[in-house]
N, C-alpha and C positions, 0 to 999 in steps of 0.2 A: 169603241168600247168605252163604257163608263167606269172601268176600274171596280167592278165587282167580281166576286170570285165564286159565283153561284150563289151560296145560301145566303152568305152575309155579305153587305156592301164594303167595300176597302176601308172606309172610316171605323165599322164596327170592329175590324180585325185588330186595329190599334188600339181601341177602347178596351176590349176583351184583354189583350197581352198587358196592358198598364193594370188591369184589376186584378190581373192573376199574379203580378209581379208585386203590387203592393199586399197582396193574401201572402204570398210567399214570405215577404220580407216581415211582415207583421208575423207570422208563424215563428219565424227564426227568433226575432225578439222576444216574443212573447214564452218561449220556449227556455230561452237562456236568462230570462229575467224573474227574480224570486218575487212571491206576493208578498209586497209591501204591507203591513198592518198599520203602523204607526203614522205614516206620512199619507194625507188626504189627497192631496195633488198628483203625488206619484200614483197613488192607489186609482183614481180617476183615469190616468193616463195607462194605467195596466190595464183598466177594465174595456178602455176603448182599443187598445192593441189586440185583447182576447177577443171583443168582437170582429174587429177588422180580419184577424187570422182565422175566423170561423170557427172558434173554439167555443162552441155551445154545447150544453148537456154535459155529457161524461167527458167530453174532450177537454172542457174548460175547467175540470174540476182540477185543483192544484194538490200537490201532496203536502204542502206547507201551510195546511190549514189551521 
């Protein structure tokens, strides 16, 4: 047997789990981090976290704008 589990090869399952873990962690960090307005570096990091957390469109709108 080649290690595949039907639809996805065994390698893909690990990559999918890692990607979902990154999205979950980024969602948690983005949810507890207020939107910084005056700090450009933290603002860019926050934007990347929002993107990694898939917080786009209405989900990415912050209440502190």
